[in-house]
N, C-alpha and C positions, 0 to 999 in steps of 0.2 A: 239088701244087695242081691242082684241076680247073677248067677254064675252059669256059664255055658261053655261049649266047645267052639273054637274058631271054625267056621265052615270050610276054611281052606286047609289049615295045618292041624286042626283038632287040638290045639293048645288051649288051656283054660283062659276064658275071658270073663272078667268080673266088671259089673256095672254098679257104680255107686248110686244110691237113690237120689233122684232129682238132679243129677249131673248131666243129663242129656241121653239121647237114644242111640248115639253113635260112639264107637270106640275103635281105636286102631290097634290091631293085634301087635304086641311087642315082639313077636317072633317072626312073622312073615309079612308085616305091613299091610295086612288085609283090613279094609274098612268094614267093620261089622255093625250091622243095624239090628237093634233090639226090637223085634216084632212082638206082637201079642202072644204068639205061640213059640216061635223058634227064632234063632239068631240067623240073620241073612247077610250074605256077602254083597258089598257094593263095589267090589273090585279092589285092586291093590294100588298103593301109592309108592312113589319113589322114596329112596332113602333121604333123610333130612339133609338139606344143604347147610354147611356150616356158615351161618350168617354172623357168627361171632357175637350173638346176643348174650348179655349177662344173665338172662332169665332161664328158668327151666321149669318143667311141669312138677308140681308138688310144693313150690315155694309159697310161703304165706306172707301176707302184708295187711295193711289197714288203711282204709280210705274214709275220711270224714268220720272217724271213730268206729267204723264197722269193719271187722276182720274179714278177709277173703283168702281163697286158695286158688292157685293156678291149676285148673282141672285139665286143660288141654291146650293144644297149639296146632295151628295150621300155617302152612307156608304157601304164599301166593306169588305169582310172577306175571309180568307182562313184558312187552318188548324192551322196557327200560330197566328191569331189574327184578329182584326177589326180595320179599319182606315177610316178617312174622306178624301173626295176630294171635294173642294169648286169650284163652277163654277163662273168665274169672267166675268163681262161685262165692257169693257173699253169705254170711251167716244169717242175714235177714231174708234169705231165699231169693234175693235178686241175683241176676247174672249180667255180666257185661263183657266187653272186649277191650283189650289193651293192644293198640296197633303201634308197631314200631317201624319207622321209616325215616331215613336221612337224618338220624340222630334225634328225631323228635318222637315224643310219646303222646298218644291220644287215647283217653279213656272214654269209651262210648257205651251207652245203654240203649236197648231196643225201645222204640217208640211204638206203642200199640193203640188200637182203636182210633185211628186217624187216617184220613185220606192222604195217600202218598202219590206224587206224580211218577209217571213212567220214565225210566232212564232214557229210553229211546226218544222221548219228546224234549229232552234238555240238550243244551249246547254249552260249550265253554263260554263263560262270562254271562250266561243266561241266569235267571233267578227263579226262585220258587219260594213259597211260604209254608211253614209248618207251625201251627198254633201261634199265629200272629207274628212269627219271627221270619224275617226275610233272609234267605241264604243265596249266595252267589257261587256259581259253579267254577271251581278252580281246575278240576281235572275230570275228564270223561274218558273211560278206557274199558278194555276187556281184561279180565283176570282169570288165570287158571290156578286151581288148587293142586299143587304139585306134590305136596307131602303133608303129613299130619302125625300127631301123636296124642295120647291121652284120650279123655272122654269129651265128646262134643255134642252140641244140641242137634246139629244136622250136618249134612255134607253135600256140597255142590261142586261138581268138577269145574264148570265154567260159569261165569256170570259177568254181566255188565255192571259197571258201577260209576258213580260220580262222587267226588269229594267236594264239599262246599263249606264255606265259612259264613258266619253271621256276625252280628254286632257283639262286642265285648268278649271276643275270644271263643265264641261258640262254634263248634265243628259238627258237621253232619256228613254221614255216608249213606248213600242209597245203593242197595244191592238188588239187582234184578236177575232172577233165574226161574226158569220154567213158568214164565208168565206172571210171576209174583214179585212184587217189589217190597223190600223191607227197609225201614229207616232206623238209623242208629245216630243218636245225638249225644254230644259230650263236649269235652274241652281238652286243651293241651295240659299235660301234667309233667311232673318230674318223678324220677324213681324215688327221690328222697320224700316227696309228698305222699308216695304210696306205701311208705312205712316198711320197706324191705330191710332185712338185716344186711348191712354192708358186707359182712363176711361171706354172704351167699352170692354176692355179685362180683366175685373176683374175675379178672380177665382170663380168657382161655389161652393156652400155650400158643395156639396158632396166631392169635392176634399179636402176641409179643414177637413171634418169629417174623411176621410180615413187616413189622416196624423196621427191620434191618434187611429188607429184600434186595434183590439185584435185578437189573433189567434183563429180560429174557433174550434180548437181541445183542446187546454189547457188554453185558455182565457188569455194567456200571452200578455202583452202590446207590441205593435209593433209601434214604432215611425218611420214612413217612412220619409226618407230624400228627396226623389224625387218622390212624389206621382203622379206627372204629367206623368212620364215616366215609372213607374213600371208596369210590366206585370206579374211577378212571385215574390212571397215572400216566402222565406224559414225561418220558425220560428226557432230562435236560441235556444229556450227552449225545444221543443219536436221534432223538425225535420220535422214538417209538411210542405209540399210544397203547397202553396196557389196560386190561380189564382186571378188576379185583373181584375174585369169586372164590368162595370156599377157602379163604386163607392163602390163596395163591394168585400169581400174576399170569395172565394169558395175553399173548400178543394179538392185537387187533389190526393195526395198520401203521404205516410210516407217515409221519407228518413233516411238512416243510419246517425247517428251522426258522424261528422268528428273525426278522430283519434287524432287530436291535435287542440289546440286553434289557431285561425288565428294570424299570426305574426303581421299583421296590424289589430287592433280591428275594428269591424264593427262600423261605426259612427265616427271613428277617423277623424280629420280634420288637414290639414297642408297646408301651402302656399309654392308653388314651381313653377318656370317657367318651361314650358314644355321642357324637355331636348332634344326633337327632333327639337325644334326651334333653329336655329343657331344664330339668332340675336333677342332675346326677348326684348320687350319694355314694359314700364309701370310697374305697380306693379304686383307682382306674384299673380296669382289667387289662391283661397283657394279650395282645393280638399277635398271631403268627400268620405270615403270608404263605398260603398253601399253593396258590395257582396264579398263573399269568395268562391272560387271553388277549388276543387282538381280534377285534370285531370291526365290521365296516358295513356301510350301506352305499348304494349307488343311486345318485340323483342326477338326472339329465346327463347321463354318460360320464359323470365324475365320481370317483370313489372317495368316500370320506371315512377314514379309519379312526379308531380310538382304542385304548387299551384298558383292561379291567383286571383288578387284583382281588382274589378271594382271600379274606381274612377269617381266622377262626380262633375262638376262645372256648375252652372246655365247658364253661358255665353259660356264657352268653350265646354260644352258637356261631352262626356264620354272618359275616357282613361283606359288603363289596365296596371297593374304592374304584371309581372310574376317572380316567384322565383323558382329556381332549384339548389339544392346543394350549397346554399349560394351565388349564382349568381343572380343578379336582372336585369330585362329588362323592360324599359318603352315602352309602345306600344300606338301608335296613329292611329286611322282609317284613311285610305287614299282611294281615288277612284281607282277602278281597271283599269279604262281607262287611268290612268297616269303611269301604269306599263307595260312595254313591256316584254312579256314572250317568251322564247325560250327554247330549250332543256337544262335543268339544268342551265339556266341563266335567270336573270331578270335585267331590267334596269329601274331606277327611278331617276328623277332629274339629268340626265346626269351621274349617277354613276352606275357601273355594280356590280351586286351581283351574287355570285356563289352558285349554288344549293348545300345544305349541307345534307338535310334529307327530307324524305317524309314518314310519318307514319299515322296509323289510331288511332286517339285519342278519348278517351271516357271521359265523365263527371262522376266522382265517387261520389262527395259530393258537396252540395250547401248550403250556408247560406246567408241570407240577401235578398236584392231586386234586381231584374234583369230587364233590359229593353226589353228582348226577352223572349219567352215562353220556358224557359229551362226545361228539364226533366232529371231525373237521368238516366244514362246509354246511353244518346244520343251520337252518334258517328259522327266524322267528319274526313275527310282526311286533315291532316295538313302538309303543306310544308314550308320549311324555306330556304331562300337564304341569304347569308352573305357577308358583306363587312365590317369587324370589324372596329369600335364597333357597326355598324348599321346592321340591318337585315330587310328583307321583309318577312312577315309571311302571309300565306294564309290558311284559314279554309274553306273547301268545303264540303257541304252536297249535297244531290241529287237535291235540288232546289235552293241553295243559296251559294255564296262565299263571304267571307269578307277578306279584305286586311288591314294589319296594318304595319306601319313603326316602327321598334324597335330600341332602342339604349341602350347599357348596362350602368348601373349606379352603384355606390358603395352602399353597404348596409348601410354604415354610413350616407349617404345622406337620405335614407329612414327613418332611426332611428331618425335623426335630424328633418326631415320635420314633422313627425307625433308624435314626442315626446315620442318615445317608451322607456319604462323603462327596459324592458327585453332585454338583449344583444343578438344581432343576431349572428347566427352561422357563423364562417368564411367560405369563399368559399373553396370548395373541387373539385379537378379535373379541367378539362378544359371545358369552355362553348363554344358553337358553334361560337358565335360572339365575343369571347374574343380576345382582342388585344394581339398579340404576345409580351410578355414583353421583349424578347431578340432581337427582330427585330430592335428596335430603338437603343439599345445598340450596336448591331452589326454594324449598319450604322454609329453610332458615332465613334466606334472603328476604322472602316475602314477609315473614314475621318481623324481621329487623326493620324493613321498610314501613310496615304498618305501625310498629311501635314509634318510630321516629316521626312518621307522618302525624301520628296523634300528638306527639310532643310539639311538632311544628304548628298544628292547629291550635293547641293551647296557647302557644307563644303569640300567634297571630291575634287570637282573641284578646290576650292580655295586652299586647301592644295597641290593639284597636281601642280597648277600654281605657288604657292609660294615656293614649296619644292626645295631643292638643286638638281641640275642636273649636277654638275661639275664632269668632268672626271679627276681622279687622276693619272691613269696610262693606257697606251695602248702600247702594244708591240707584236712583232712576234718572235716565237721561232722555231728552227729547231731541229730535233732529230739527235744526233751525229751518224755518220755511225758506224755500228756494235754494238751500245749500245742496251743492252737487255731491253725489256719493263719493266718499274717499277724499274729499277736499279738506283743506285746513279749516274752512268755514263750518264743516260738519263736526269737527273735533270738539270734545268736551273734557273738562278737567275736574278732578275731585278735590275736596279739601285734604290736606295732609293727614295721614293716619300712621300709627306706629305698629310695626311688627316687633313684638317684644323679644323674640329669640330666633335663632337661625333654624328655620324649618322650611320644608317644601310647602308651596301654596296651591290651593285649589281655587281657580277663577271660574265663576259661573256666569253665563250670559243668559238672561231670560227675557223673552219677548212675547208676553201674553196676547198681544193683538195680532200675531201672525195668523194668516189664513190663506192657504194656497199661495204662500209667499216664502221668501227667505230673507235672512239678515246676516251679514258678515260683519264682525266687529274685531278690529285689531286693537289689542290692549297693550299699553306700555306701562310697566311699573318703574318709576324713576326714583332712584335713591337720592334724596336731597343732599346728602353729605358727599357721596362719591360720584354722583351723576351717572352711575351705572344704570343701564336700561335692561329690563327683563321683559321680553315680548312674547305674547301668546295670541292665538287667533282662534276664535270660536264662530261657528256658523250654524245656528239653529235654523231649521226649515220645517214647515208643516203644510201638508196637502191633504185634501179629502174630496170626496165626491160620490157619485152613484153611477154604477155601470151595470146595465141589464137588470135594473131593479135592486141591485145589492149595493149597500153603502161600503165605502172603504176609506182608509186613511193611512198615512205614512209620515214618518218624521216626528219631530217633537218641537215644542216651543222653547226648549232650553238646551244648552250644551255646556259641559264642563271641561276644563283643561287644567292639567297639573304642571307645575314648574319644578325645576331642581331646587335644591336647598338655597334659600336666599338669606342674606345676612340680616341681622336685626338692625332696625333703624327706622327713620321717618321716610315715608314714600308718598308720592303723588301718582294718581291713576290718570292716564290719558287714553281716551277712546277715539277711534276713527271708524265710523260705521260705513258699510257698503250696502246698497239696497237698490231696488228698482226705483228710478227717479220719481215715478208717478205714485209710488206706494211706500213712503217712509213710515216708520212705526217707532213708538217709544220702546225703550229697552232698559232693563236693570242689570247691574253688575254687582256681584258679591265676591269678596276676597276673604278666604278663611284658611286657617292652618290645615296642613295635610301631612302630619307626621305619625300616622297610625301604622298599620301592618306593612305598608309598602316599603318601609326602610329595611325590612328583613329579607327582601327578595324571595318570598315564599314559593313562587312559581318555579324559579330556578332551582331552589333546593329540592322541591318535590320531584322535578324531572331527574335530578341527580340521584335521588333515592330510588327511582324506578330502574335505573340502568342495571344494577346488580341482579335484581329479581328477573328482569326480562332476559338477561344474558343466560342465567342458569336455567330458566324455563325453556329457552330455545335449545340449549345443549341437552336437557333432559328429553325433550320431544325428539330431537335428532337421534339420541341413543335408542329410544324405544322404536322409532321408525326403522333404524338400521337393523335392530334385533328382529323385529317382526317381519321385515322383508325376507328373512331367511326361513321363516316358518313354512314347513313343507308337509303335505299330506299325500301319501301314495295309496291310491285305491287298489293298485296291484303293482307288482314289480315292473319298474320302467315307466309307470304312468304317474306323473307328479303334478300337483297343483300347489300354487303359492297364493292362498286366498287373501293374505294381508299385504302382499307386496304392492308397492306404489308404482303405478305405470308411468312411463316416461311422458305420456301425454298429459299427466296431471299438472305439470308445470306450465302447460301452454295457456 
C-alpha cells in the first residue's frame, strides 16, 4: 500500500495494491494520480449526486464463485441523465465495472488485445464485430465524469461512447477518450446474482421520502410507485412535468392536459403473465401502471394518435401496452443485437417480420412517472415489422434506439387484468399485426373441401366399379339402296331385347366407313309393353386432308348419347339415318347400361364444395389488401410513400 499526501489539501491518501492508479481524496474531492515518484492532482470533481443507488464503496459480493469488492465509483452524465458505474476488484486479480442505469445492471469486463472500432465511425443501429460476435449500436452519446469516489484504474473527464447488444444477452460498451478506444463486454445481471448481502442494500431515506412527494407547482400529492427508477413525473392535477434528481422534484415545464382520461388508470395494478412469453411459469407477476402517454404521427396532413401505458413490476422491469382504435398490443423490451435487420425485413428468434411502416412519431401528452427523461414534443423515428400477431417495433432518436417485441391481445384481457369498470371501445379497422380472421377459415375450408373431394372421388370410383356395364343390344344396319335420307324406307328395326332393371342407357352409333362425311341417326327405343318411346340423336362425322403439306383430321367415326333412367322391360330399337344421298354408309348401334358415377352428380357436388373455400379465400385476400394499402414509409417528416397500396387504375 502506498501512502502520500493529497496535492490539494495535504490529507493522507492511501492506495491499495493493484486497485488502480487514481483515487479521489475523501476530504476535498481532488482526483489524485499515483505517479512513479509523486502523487499528482488531476483536478477536482463535484460532490456525488444522490442517485439513490443501493450500493456503496467497500461492499463485497460474489460472481460465478469468485469474491469481489467495490473499490471505486464514478458518476457520469449526459443530456438525458446521470448514472453510476462501480469499479470491482476480484480476488483472482480481474477487475470489472458494474453499470447501473434505468433499473438495469450490467457487469462488464475489459476486452484486451483486440482491434476495436472507433466510436466516431459508428452510428445508431450500425453494427460491428468483436471476436466473431456481432453487436448492434443502441446508443451513441457523449458522457462527462462529474464525480467519483474510491480507487479507480484511470480517470477521463469527457469521452464518447456507444452501448451495443449482441446475441444471447451479450452487452458491449466502447469508450473513446484521448484518441484511444476501450471495449468492455459483459451481460445483464441482477443484484441477487452478484451475491450482495441484502442487509447492505437497504433503501436510503431520501428514496422513501420521495415516494410521498408533492408537486412543486400545485402541491398535489404524488405517490410514486417506482421511485427508484423514476426520472420524470407528470403531475396528474396540474400537468406540470417534474424532474427527479437527487431525491427531489424540480419543475421543468407545463404540459397540456390530456384530452381524455387514461383507459388504464395511473396506479392501477393487475396480475398477468407476459403475453410475449410462450411458456410462462410460476405465478403471474403484478403490474402497476406508472405512466400514460399520447403519441401521434402525421401522414398526408392527417394526424393519427394512439396512447401508450407504461407498466412496471419490481422483478420483471418495464413493459408497455399500446392502444390504437380499440386494438391493444403488449410490448416487451428486447436487445437490438438479437434482431437481424435488412431492407424492410427483420428476423428475431428464428421468425421473419415484414416491414409495415416507418413514421416520425411525437409525444403529445404525458401523465405519471417515466424511467427516461421524457419531454413534450420529443420526436422519434418509429418502425414496425409484423408477423401477426407479433411485431418488432423500433424507436430511434439521434442518439438512441430501443427495440420492443409486441403481441396483440384482446381488450377484454386488459379490462379483466386491471379491473376496469368502464367498458373499452370495440376495435375499429385493421391493426398492422392483426391476424387475418379469414386466413384460418380459408385454410380449414380448403382442407374440408379437399377431404370431401377425396371422399367424392372414392365414391365415384366405387360407383363406376359397381355400376352396370351390361350391353343389351349391338347390331349393324345398312341403308337400303335408293332410300331417301330420313325416309321411312331408310328405317331399320332391331330384334326385341330386354333391359333387366331401371337404369340410364348409353346409345353409341359407330360408322367405320365414314371419310370426309357425316351420318345422323335418330334412334327410338320403344317399350313393347307401354309403347313409350325414348328418342336420342347421334351424328358422327369425320374429315381429313392435307393443307400446305401438313395432314389434318377432325371429328370421329362414332358418337355416344345418354338417356335418363328407363324402366325395365322389352324394347325394340328403330333407327332413321340421315346422310348425303350419294354417300350412304353402314352403321352400328350399341345399347348398354349407364348407371355408374353419373347418378351421384359429382360435378355439381364438387362445385358446391368449392364455394366455401373460394369465399373465405376472397375475404382473406381482401383483408390483406386493405391492411397493406395503409402501410406507409416516411423518408422524412411530411414525405410519405405507400409502396403496397393498390392503384385505382389496377381495376381498369
